[in-house]
DSSP file (Angstrom, degrees, kcal/mol; ACC not computed):
  #  RESIDUE AA STRUCTURE BP1 BP2  ACC     N-H-->O    O-->H-N    N-H-->O    O-->H-N    TCO  KAPPA ALPHA  PHI   PSI    X-CA   Y-CA   Z-CA
    1    1 A M     >        0   0    0      0, 0.0     4,-1.7     0, 0.0     5,-0.2   0.000 360.0 360.0 360.0 -38.2  240.9  178.0   73.1
    2    2 A I  H  >  +     0   0    0      1,-0.2     4,-2.4     2,-0.2     5,-0.2   0.926 360.0  50.9 -65.4 -43.4  238.9  179.2   76.2
    3    3 A S  H  > S+     0   0    0      1,-0.2     4,-2.5     2,-0.2    -1,-0.2   0.889 108.2  53.8 -63.6 -36.2  235.6  178.7   74.4
    4    4 A A  H  > S+     0   0    0      2,-0.2     4,-2.4     1,-0.2    -1,-0.2   0.882 109.4  47.4 -64.6 -37.1  236.7  175.2   73.5
    5    5 A R  H  X S+     0   0    0     -4,-1.7     4,-2.6     2,-0.2     5,-0.2   0.895 112.2  49.6 -67.9 -42.0  237.4  174.4   77.1
    6    6 A M  H  X S+     0   0    0     -4,-2.4     4,-2.6     1,-0.2    -2,-0.2   0.889 110.3  51.4 -62.4 -39.0  234.1  175.9   78.1
    7    7 A H  H  X S+     0   0    0     -4,-2.5     4,-2.6    -5,-0.2    -2,-0.2   0.937 111.1  47.0 -64.8 -45.0  232.5  173.8   75.5
    8    8 A S  H  X S+     0   0    0     -4,-2.4     4,-2.3     2,-0.2    -2,-0.2   0.914 112.9  48.2 -60.3 -44.9  234.2  170.6   76.7
    9    9 A S  H  X S+     0   0    0     -4,-2.6     4,-2.8     1,-0.2    -1,-0.2   0.891 111.3  50.4 -64.9 -39.6  233.3  171.3   80.3
   10   10 A E  H  X S+     0   0    0     -4,-2.6     4,-2.4    -5,-0.2    -2,-0.2   0.904 110.8  50.1 -63.7 -40.0  229.7  172.0   79.4
   11   11 A A  H  X S+     0   0    0     -4,-2.6     4,-2.6     2,-0.2    -2,-0.2   0.884 110.8  48.6 -61.0 -41.5  229.6  168.7   77.4
   12   12 A I  H  X S+     0   0    0     -4,-2.3     4,-2.4     2,-0.2    -2,-0.2   0.957 112.3  48.7 -67.7 -48.1  231.0  166.8   80.4
   13   13 A R  H  X S+     0   0    0     -4,-2.8     4,-2.5     1,-0.2    -2,-0.2   0.904 111.8  49.1 -58.6 -43.2  228.4  168.4   82.7
   14   14 A S  H  X S+     0   0    0     -4,-2.4     4,-2.5     2,-0.2    -1,-0.2   0.906 110.6  49.7 -60.2 -45.1  225.6  167.7   80.3
   15   15 A L  H  X S+     0   0    0     -4,-2.6     4,-2.4     1,-0.2    -2,-0.2   0.887 111.2  51.2 -63.1 -39.4  226.7  164.0   80.0
   16   16 A F  H  X S+     0   0    0     -4,-2.4     4,-2.4     2,-0.2    -2,-0.2   0.917 110.9  46.3 -65.5 -44.7  226.9  163.7   83.7
   17   17 A L  H  X S+     0   0    0     -4,-2.5     4,-2.8     2,-0.2    -2,-0.2   0.912 113.5  49.2 -62.9 -41.7  223.4  165.2   84.2
   18   18 A V  H  X S+     0   0    0     -4,-2.5     4,-2.3     2,-0.2    -2,-0.2   0.890 113.0  47.7 -64.9 -37.6  221.9  162.9   81.5
   19   19 A S  H  X S+     0   0    0     -4,-2.4     4,-2.3     2,-0.2    -1,-0.2   0.924 112.0  49.3 -68.0 -43.2  223.6  159.9   83.0
   20   20 A L  H  X S+     0   0    0     -4,-2.4     4,-2.2     2,-0.2    -2,-0.2   0.930 111.5  49.3 -56.8 -48.6  222.4  160.8   86.5
   21   21 A F  H  X S+     0   0    0     -4,-2.8     4,-2.6     1,-0.2    -1,-0.2   0.899 110.5  50.8 -59.7 -45.0  218.8  161.3   85.1
   22   22 A A  H  X S+     0   0    0     -4,-2.3     4,-2.3     1,-0.2    -1,-0.2   0.862 109.3  51.0 -64.9 -33.6  219.1  157.8   83.4
   23   23 A I  H  X S+     0   0    0     -4,-2.3     4,-2.3     2,-0.2    -2,-0.2   0.898 110.1  48.7 -66.9 -41.0  220.2  156.2   86.6
   24   24 A V  H  X S+     0   0    0     -4,-2.2     4,-2.4     2,-0.2     5,-0.2   0.947 113.5  47.5 -63.7 -49.4  217.3  157.7   88.5
   25   25 A L  H  X S+     0   0    0     -4,-2.6     4,-2.1     1,-0.2    -2,-0.2   0.928 113.2  48.6 -58.4 -47.3  214.8  156.5   85.8
   26   26 A A  H  X S+     0   0    0     -4,-2.3     4,-1.4     1,-0.2    -1,-0.2   0.887 110.8  49.7 -63.3 -39.7  216.3  153.0   85.8
   27   27 A A  H  < S+     0   0    0     -4,-2.3     4,-0.4     1,-0.2    -1,-0.2   0.893 112.2  48.6 -66.7 -40.0  216.1  152.8   89.6
   28   28 A N  H >< S+     0   0    0     -4,-2.4     3,-0.7     1,-0.2    -2,-0.2   0.863 111.3  49.8 -66.2 -36.0  212.5  153.9   89.6
   29   29 A A  H 3< S+     0   0    0     -4,-2.1    -1,-0.2     1,-0.2    -2,-0.2   0.767 105.4  58.3 -75.6 -26.2  211.6  151.4   86.9
   30   30 A A  T 3< S+     0   0    0     -4,-1.4    -1,-0.2    -5,-0.2    -2,-0.2   0.542  78.4 107.2 -82.7  -5.5  213.3  148.5   88.7
   31   31 A V  S <  S-     0   0    0     -3,-0.7    -3,-0.0    -4,-0.4    -4,-0.0  -0.614  73.9-122.8 -78.9 126.3  211.1  148.9   91.8
   32   32 A P    >   -     0   0    0      0, 0.0     3,-1.6     0, 0.0     4,-0.2  -0.199  19.7-112.1 -67.2 160.8  208.7  146.1   92.1
   33   33 A A  G >  S+     0   0    0      1,-0.3     3,-0.7     2,-0.1     4,-0.1   0.817 115.0  54.4 -63.7 -31.4  204.9  146.8   92.3
   34   34 A F  G >  S+     0   0    0      1,-0.2     3,-2.1     2,-0.1    -1,-0.3   0.520  77.6  98.3 -81.0  -3.9  204.7  145.5   95.9
   35   35 A A  G <  S+     0   0    0     -3,-1.6    -1,-0.2     1,-0.3    -2,-0.1   0.775  75.5  61.6 -58.0 -23.6  207.4  147.8   97.1
   36   36 A G  G <  S+     0   0    0     -3,-0.7    -1,-0.3    -4,-0.2     2,-0.2   0.697  91.3  82.0 -74.6 -20.4  204.9  150.3   98.4
   37   37 A T    <   -     0   0    0     -3,-2.1     2,-0.4    -4,-0.1    -3,-0.0  -0.486  67.1-152.3 -86.3 155.8  203.4  147.8  100.8
   38   38 A S        -     0   0    0     -2,-0.2     2,-0.1     1,-0.0    -2,-0.1  -0.957   6.1-133.7-131.0 149.5  204.8  147.1  104.2
   39   39 A G        -     0   0    0     -2,-0.4     2,-0.3     1,-0.0    -1,-0.0  -0.233  24.7-119.7 -84.0-178.0  204.9  144.1  106.5
   40   40 A T        -     0   0    0     -2,-0.1     2,-0.4     2,-0.0    -1,-0.0  -0.908  12.1-143.2-126.1 156.2  204.2  144.1  110.1
   41   41 A W        -     0   0    0     -2,-0.3     2,-0.4     2,-0.0     0, 0.0  -0.911  12.8-169.4-115.9 143.9  206.2  143.2  113.2
   42   42 A A        -     0   0    0     -2,-0.4     2,-0.2     0, 0.0    -2,-0.0  -0.999  29.4-111.3-132.7 137.5  204.9  141.5  116.3
   43   43 A N        +     0   0    0     -2,-0.4     3,-0.1     1,-0.1    -2,-0.0  -0.450  32.3 179.4 -65.7 131.8  206.7  141.0  119.6
   44   44 A T        -     0   0    0      1,-0.5    -1,-0.1    -2,-0.2     2,-0.0   0.048  47.7 -91.2-125.6  27.7  207.3  137.3  120.1
   45   45 A G        -     0   0    0     43,-0.1    -1,-0.5     2,-0.0     2,-0.3  -0.156  49.2 -76.5  85.2 172.6  209.1  137.2  123.5
   46   46 A S        -     0   0    0     -3,-0.1    43,-0.3     1,-0.1     4,-0.1  -0.792  39.7-103.2-113.1 148.9  212.8  137.4  124.2
   47   47 A L        -     0   0    0     -2,-0.3    -1,-0.1     1,-0.1     3,-0.1  -0.254  30.3-122.4 -56.5 157.2  215.6  134.9  124.0
   48   48 A N  S    S+     0   0    0      1,-0.2     2,-0.4     2,-0.0    -1,-0.1   0.763  99.0  39.2 -77.6 -24.6  216.6  133.5  127.3
   49   49 A T  S    S-     0   0    0     22,-0.0     2,-0.2    29,-0.0    -1,-0.2  -0.994  86.3-122.0-127.6 128.0  220.2  134.7  126.7
   50   50 A T        +     0   0    0     -2,-0.4    22,-0.3    -3,-0.1     2,-0.3  -0.527  48.8 164.0 -67.1 132.9  221.2  138.0  125.2
   51   51 A R        -     0   0    0     -2,-0.2     2,-0.3    20,-0.2    20,-0.2  -0.988  26.2-172.4-152.7 158.8  223.4  137.2  122.1
   52   52 A A  B    S+A   70   0A   0     18,-1.2    18,-3.2    -2,-0.3    49,-0.1  -0.952  72.0  32.0-144.6 154.8  224.9  138.6  118.9
   53   53 A G  S    S+     0   0    0     -2,-0.3    48,-2.8    16,-0.2    49,-0.4   0.703  86.9 135.0  67.8  23.1  226.8  136.9  116.1
   54   54 A H        -     0   0    0     14,-0.2     2,-0.3    46,-0.2    14,-0.2  -0.304  53.5-111.6 -90.6 179.0  224.9  133.7  116.5
   55   55 A S  E     -C   67   0B   0     12,-1.9    12,-1.9    48,-0.1     2,-0.4  -0.799  18.7-159.1-108.3 157.6  223.3  131.4  114.0
   56   56 A A  E     -C   66   0B   0     -2,-0.3     2,-0.4    10,-0.2    10,-0.2  -0.990  11.1-175.3-135.2 125.2  219.6  130.8  113.4
   57   57 A T  E     -C   65   0B   0      8,-2.5     8,-2.7    -2,-0.4     2,-0.5  -0.979  22.7-133.6-129.0 125.0  218.4  127.6  111.6
   58   58 A L  E     -C   64   0B   0     -2,-0.4     6,-0.2     6,-0.2    48,-0.1  -0.638  26.7-149.5 -75.6 123.1  214.9  126.7  110.6
   59   59 A L    >   -     0   0    0      4,-3.3     3,-2.5    -2,-0.5    -1,-0.0  -0.574  25.2-108.7 -93.6 157.4  214.2  123.1  111.6
   60   60 A P  T 3  S+     0   0    0      0, 0.0    -1,-0.1     0, 0.0    -2,-0.0   0.720 117.5  59.0 -57.6 -23.0  211.8  120.7  109.7
   61   61 A N  T 3  S-     0   0    0      2,-0.1     3,-0.1     1,-0.0    -3,-0.0   0.387 122.8-103.0 -88.9   4.8  209.3  120.9  112.6
   62   62 A G  S <  S+     0   0    0     -3,-2.5     2,-0.1     1,-0.4    -1,-0.0   0.316  83.3 123.6  94.6  -7.9  209.0  124.7  112.2
   63   63 A Q        -     0   0    0     20,-0.1    -4,-3.3    21,-0.1     2,-0.5  -0.449  56.4-131.7 -81.6 164.0  211.2  125.6  115.2
   64   64 A V  E     -CD  58  82B   0     18,-2.0    18,-2.7    -6,-0.2     2,-0.6  -0.968  10.2-146.9-119.7 128.2  214.2  127.8  114.9
   65   65 A L  E     -CD  57  81B   0     -8,-2.7    -8,-2.5    -2,-0.5     2,-0.5  -0.871  12.3-168.6 -95.2 122.7  217.5  126.8  116.5
   66   66 A V  E     -CD  56  80B   0     14,-2.6    14,-2.4    -2,-0.6     2,-0.4  -0.960  14.9-178.5-109.6 125.2  219.6  129.7  117.8
   67   67 A A  E     -CD  55  79B   0    -12,-1.9   -12,-1.9    -2,-0.5    12,-0.2  -0.973  33.8 -29.5-135.3 142.1  223.1  128.8  118.7
   68   68 A G        +     0   0    0     10,-2.4     2,-0.2    -2,-0.4   -14,-0.2  -0.089  62.0 132.0  63.3-152.0  226.3  130.4  120.1
   69   69 A G        -     0   0    0     30,-3.5     7,-2.9     7,-0.5     2,-0.4  -0.632  63.4 -57.8 100.8-163.1  227.3  134.0  119.5
   70   70 A E  E     +AB  52  75A   0    -18,-3.2   -18,-1.2     5,-0.3     5,-0.2  -0.975  52.6 173.5-123.1 133.5  228.4  136.6  122.1
   71   71 A G  E >   - B   0  74A   0      3,-3.3     3,-1.7    -2,-0.4   -20,-0.2  -0.567  53.5 -72.8-124.5-170.0  226.6  137.6  125.2
   72   72 A A  T 3  S+     0   0    0    -22,-0.3     3,-0.1     1,-0.3   -21,-0.1   0.781 130.7  46.8 -57.4 -28.8  227.1  139.7  128.3
   73   73 A T  T 3  S-     0   0    0      1,-0.3     2,-0.3     0, 0.0    -1,-0.3   0.397 121.3 -95.4 -98.9   5.0  229.5  137.0  129.7
   74   74 A G  E <  S+B   71   0A   0     -3,-1.7    -3,-3.3     2,-0.0    -1,-0.3  -0.870  79.1   0.2 119.8-155.8  231.6  136.4  126.6
   75   75 A F  E    S-B   70   0A   0     -2,-0.3     2,-0.3    -5,-0.2    -5,-0.3  -0.425  72.6-137.4 -72.3 149.4  231.3  133.9  123.8
   76   76 A L        -     0   0    0     -7,-2.9    23,-1.9    23,-0.3    -7,-0.5  -0.825  31.2-179.5-115.4 145.7  228.5  131.4  124.2
   77   77 A N        +     0   0    0     -2,-0.3    18,-3.4    21,-0.3    20,-0.1   0.378  59.1 110.4-109.1  -5.0  228.1  127.7  123.6
   78   78 A S        -     0   0    0     16,-0.2   -10,-2.4   -11,-0.1     2,-0.3  -0.190  48.7-162.4 -72.3 159.8  224.5  127.7  124.6
   79   79 A A  E     -DE  67  92B   0     13,-0.7    13,-2.2   -12,-0.2     2,-0.3  -0.962   3.9-164.2-142.0 160.1  221.5  127.2  122.3
   80   80 A E  E     -DE  66  91B   0    -14,-2.4   -14,-2.6    -2,-0.3     2,-0.4  -0.964  12.4-139.1-141.5 152.5  217.8  127.9  122.3
   81   81 A L  E     -DE  65  90B   0      9,-3.1     9,-2.6    -2,-0.3     2,-0.5  -0.960  10.3-152.6-115.2 134.4  214.8  126.8  120.4
   82   82 A Y  E     -DE  64  89B   0    -18,-2.7   -18,-2.0    -2,-0.4     7,-0.2  -0.939   4.0-161.2-108.2 126.8  212.0  129.0  119.3
   83   83 A D  E >>> - E   0  88B   0      5,-2.4     4,-1.6    -2,-0.5     5,-1.6  -0.899   2.2-166.7-102.8 102.8  208.6  127.5  118.9
   84   84 A P  T 345S+     0   0    0      0, 0.0    -1,-0.1     0, 0.0   -21,-0.1   0.726  85.4  62.9 -65.9 -22.7  206.4  129.8  116.7
   85   85 A S  T 345S+     0   0    0      1,-0.2   -22,-0.0     3,-0.1   -23,-0.0   0.783 119.7  25.1 -73.4 -27.3  203.2  127.9  117.6
   86   86 A Q  T <45S-     0   0    0     -3,-1.2    -1,-0.2     2,-0.2     3,-0.1   0.478  99.3-129.2-113.0  -6.4  203.6  128.9  121.3
   87   87 A A  T  <5 +     0   0    0     -4,-1.6     2,-0.4     1,-0.2    -2,-0.0   0.925  64.6 138.4  59.1  44.5  205.7  132.0  120.7
   88   88 A K  E   < -E   83   0B   0     -5,-1.6    -5,-2.4   -43,-0.1     2,-0.4  -0.969  50.1-146.2-131.3 138.5  208.2  130.6  123.3
   89   89 A W  E     -E   82   0B   0     -2,-0.4     2,-0.4   -43,-0.3    -7,-0.2  -0.853  19.9-174.3 -97.9 133.1  211.9  130.3  123.7
   90   90 A T  E     -E   81   0B   0     -9,-2.6    -9,-3.1    -2,-0.4     2,-0.1  -0.994  24.6-121.7-132.8 132.9  213.3  127.1  125.3
   91   91 A V  E     +E   80   0B   0     -2,-0.4   -11,-0.3   -11,-0.2     2,-0.2  -0.471  37.5 179.5 -70.0 142.7  217.0  126.4  126.3
   92   92 A T  E     -E   79   0B   0    -13,-2.2   -13,-0.7     1,-0.2    -1,-0.0  -0.725  38.6 -39.6-132.9-172.8  218.3  123.3  124.7
   93   93 A G        -     0   0    0     -2,-0.2    -1,-0.2   -15,-0.1     2,-0.2  -0.069  60.3-124.6 -56.2 146.5  221.5  121.4  124.6
   94   94 A S        -     0   0    0    -16,-0.1   -16,-0.2     1,-0.1     2,-0.1  -0.550  18.6-113.5 -90.4 158.2  224.8  123.4  124.5
   95   95 A M        -     0   0    0    -18,-3.4    -1,-0.1    -2,-0.2   -18,-0.1  -0.430  22.6-123.3 -78.9 158.9  227.6  123.1  122.0
   96   96 A A  S    S+     0   0    0      1,-0.1     2,-0.4    -2,-0.1    -1,-0.1   0.775  97.7  49.3 -71.0 -27.7  231.0  121.7  123.2
   97   97 A T  S    S-     0   0    0    -20,-0.1     2,-0.3   -21,-0.1    -1,-0.1  -0.959  80.7-132.6-119.8 126.6  232.7  124.9  121.9
   98   98 A S        +     0   0    0     -2,-0.4     2,-0.3    21,-0.1   -21,-0.3  -0.618  41.5 173.2 -74.4 132.2  231.7  128.5  122.5
   99   99 A R        -     0   0    0    -23,-1.9   -30,-3.5    -2,-0.3     2,-0.4  -0.996  26.2-158.3-148.1 151.5  231.8  130.2  119.1
  100  100 A L  B    S+F  118   0C   0     18,-2.0    18,-3.6    -2,-0.3   -46,-0.2  -0.975  77.9  11.3-130.0 139.4  230.9  133.5  117.5
  101  101 A G  S    S+     0   0    0    -48,-2.8    16,-0.2    -2,-0.4   -47,-0.1   0.711  87.1 149.3  70.3  22.3  230.2  134.1  113.7
  102  102 A H        -     0   0    0    -49,-0.4     2,-0.3    14,-0.2    14,-0.2  -0.204  45.3-112.4 -78.8 174.4  230.1  130.5  112.9
  103  103 A S  E     -H  115   0D   0     12,-2.4    12,-2.1   -48,-0.1     2,-0.4  -0.812  25.9-167.9-106.6 150.7  228.0  128.8  110.1
  104  104 A A  E     +H  114   0D   0     -2,-0.3     2,-0.4    10,-0.2    10,-0.2  -0.995   5.8 179.6-141.5 134.6  225.1  126.6  110.6
  105  105 A A  E     -H  113   0D   0      8,-2.1     8,-3.1    -2,-0.4     2,-0.4  -0.999  28.2-125.9-138.1 137.5  223.2  124.4  108.1
  106  106 A L  E     -H  112   0D   0     -2,-0.4     6,-0.2     6,-0.2   -48,-0.0  -0.710  31.1-141.3 -75.2 126.1  220.3  122.0  108.3
  107  107 A L    >   -     0   0    0      4,-3.0     3,-2.1    -2,-0.4    -1,-0.0  -0.597  19.9-111.7 -87.9 154.2  221.4  118.6  106.9
  108  108 A P  T 3  S+     0   0    0      0, 0.0    -1,-0.1     0, 0.0    -2,-0.0   0.761 116.5  54.7 -54.7 -29.6  218.9  116.5  104.8
  109  109 A N  T 3  S-     0   0    0      2,-0.1    -3,-0.0     1,-0.0     0, 0.0   0.410 124.6 -97.0 -88.8   0.4  218.7  113.9  107.4
  110  110 A G  S <  S+     0   0    0     -3,-2.1    26,-0.0     1,-0.4    -1,-0.0  -0.078  83.5 111.4 114.6 -35.2  217.6  116.4  110.2
  111  111 A P        -     0   0    0      0, 0.0    -4,-3.0     0, 0.0     2,-0.5  -0.268  61.6-125.5 -71.6 165.3  220.7  117.4  112.3
  112  112 A V  E     -HI 106 136D   0     24,-2.3    24,-2.6    -6,-0.2     2,-0.6  -0.948  17.3-147.3-109.8 127.0  222.1  120.9  112.2
  113  113 A L  E     -HI 105 135D   0     -8,-3.1    -8,-2.1    -2,-0.5     2,-0.5  -0.809  12.2-169.2 -90.4 125.8  225.9  121.2  111.4
  114  114 A V  E     +HI 104 134D   0     20,-2.9    20,-3.0    -2,-0.6     2,-0.3  -0.967  15.0 177.4-113.6 131.4  227.6  124.1  113.1
  115  115 A A  E     -HI 103 133D   0    -12,-2.1   -12,-2.4    -2,-0.5    18,-0.2  -0.983  33.5 -18.2-140.5 144.5  231.1  124.8  111.8
  116  116 A G        +     0   0    0     16,-2.3   -14,-0.2    -2,-0.3    15,-0.2  -0.115  59.9 138.0  70.6-158.0  234.0  127.3  112.3
  117  117 A G        -     0   0    0     13,-0.3    13,-2.2   -16,-0.2     2,-0.4  -0.361  58.8 -54.4 106.5 177.5  233.8  130.6  114.0
  118  118 A I  E     +FG 100 129C   0    -18,-3.6   -18,-2.0    11,-0.2    11,-0.3  -0.775  41.1 178.1 -92.7 132.9  235.8  132.7  116.4
  119  119 A V  E     +     0   0C   0      9,-3.3     2,-0.3    -2,-0.4    10,-0.2   0.594  64.1   8.2-111.3 -13.6  236.5  131.1  119.7
  120  120 A N  E     - G   0 128C   0      8,-1.3     8,-3.0   -20,-0.1     2,-0.4  -0.962  45.6-167.0-164.5 148.2  238.6  133.8  121.4
  121  121 A I  E     - G   0 127C   0     -2,-0.3     6,-0.2     6,-0.2     2,-0.0  -0.979  25.8-144.4-134.7 121.9  239.7  137.4  121.1
  122  122 A T    >   -     0   0    0      4,-2.2     3,-2.1    -2,-0.4    -2,-0.0  -0.300  29.9-101.2 -85.3 172.7  242.5  138.5  123.5
  123  123 A D  T 3  S+     0   0    0      1,-0.3    -1,-0.1     2,-0.1     0, 0.0   0.754 123.9  54.5 -62.3 -25.5  242.9  141.8  125.0
  124  124 A T  T 3  S-     0   0    0      2,-0.1    -1,-0.3     0, 0.0    -2,-0.0   0.407 123.8-102.4 -90.9   4.0  245.5  142.7  122.5
  125  125 A G    <   +     0   0    0     -3,-2.1     2,-0.5     1,-0.3    -2,-0.1   0.532  67.3 151.5  94.0   5.8  243.1  141.9  119.6
  126  126 A V        -     0   0    0      1,-0.0    -4,-2.2     2,-0.0     2,-0.5  -0.611  33.8-149.5 -75.2 122.1  244.5  138.5  118.6
  127  127 A V  E     -G  121   0C   0     -2,-0.5     2,-0.5    -6,-0.2    -6,-0.2  -0.799   7.1-159.0 -99.9 133.2  241.6  136.5  117.1
  128  128 A T  E     -G  120   0C   0     -8,-3.0    -9,-3.3    -2,-0.5    -8,-1.3  -0.952  11.8-172.6-111.1 119.2  241.5  132.7  117.4
  129  129 A V  E     -G  118   0C   0     -2,-0.5     2,-0.3   -11,-0.3   -11,-0.2  -0.673  10.5-140.6-108.9 165.1  239.3  130.9  114.9
  130  130 A T        -     0   0    0    -13,-2.2   -13,-0.3    -2,-0.2    -2,-0.0  -0.920  18.0-159.9-128.4 150.6  238.4  127.2  114.8
  131  131 A A        +     0   0    0     -2,-0.3    -1,-0.1   -15,-0.2    -2,-0.0   0.306  60.8 119.7-104.5   4.1  238.0  124.5  112.1
  132  132 A T        -     0   0    0    -15,-0.1   -16,-2.3   -17,-0.1     2,-0.3  -0.278  44.9-162.5 -70.8 156.6  235.9  122.4  114.4
  133  133 A A  E     -I  115   0D   0    -18,-0.2     2,-0.3     2,-0.0   -18,-0.2  -0.979   5.6-166.6-141.5 154.8  232.4  121.3  113.8
  134  134 A E  E     -I  114   0D   0    -20,-3.0   -20,-2.9    -2,-0.3     2,-0.4  -0.934  14.1-134.3-138.2 157.1  229.5  120.0  115.8
  135  135 A L  E     -I  113   0D   0     -2,-0.3     2,-0.5   -22,-0.2   -22,-0.2  -0.955   8.2-157.1-116.0 131.6  226.1  118.3  115.1
  136  136 A Y  E     -I  112   0D   0    -24,-2.6   -24,-2.3    -2,-0.4     3,-0.1  -0.949   7.4-158.7-102.3 122.4  222.9  119.2  116.8
  137  137 A N    >   -     0   0    0     -2,-0.5     3,-1.4   -26,-0.2   -27,-0.0  -0.877   4.5-166.2-105.4 108.4  220.3  116.5  116.8
  138  138 A P  T 3  S+     0   0    0      0, 0.0    -1,-0.1     0, 0.0   -28,-0.0   0.697  84.2  63.9 -66.2 -16.3  216.8  117.9  117.3
  139  139 A C  T 3         0   0    0      1,-0.2    -2,-0.0    -3,-0.1   -29,-0.0   0.591 360.0 360.0 -88.0 -10.6  215.4  114.5  118.0
  140  140 A S    <         0   0    0     -3,-1.4    -1,-0.2     0, 0.0    -3,-0.0   0.452 360.0 360.0-112.1 360.0  217.4  113.7  121.1
């Protein structure tokens, strides 16, 4: 009986090692050819307002709209535009509602729809979310 248990445990150990080996081989085979190359990063200036949990939306003109989030002073309703041709951040119109963790989407006709998000967190940890939405018009 003892030899049968040893045999079973050896079989389980062997299956485990073979499975592990197969996973490693599969992972190495799945790596694309360009994985060894690396991109580069370049400093492009800083936002005007420190923020986290914001949205970033690429506009048709190549600029990027960054909106909302949380900064040093709390939740933000402010927004900024990044112009890659000038590597410059510019403050633009603010949202009516300060929000964190919201969604933003570029609509086919040009405006950006910002929806939902967290609008308040109390000292006791109660989170208030919103169902409101706003439109940013880059042309105005």
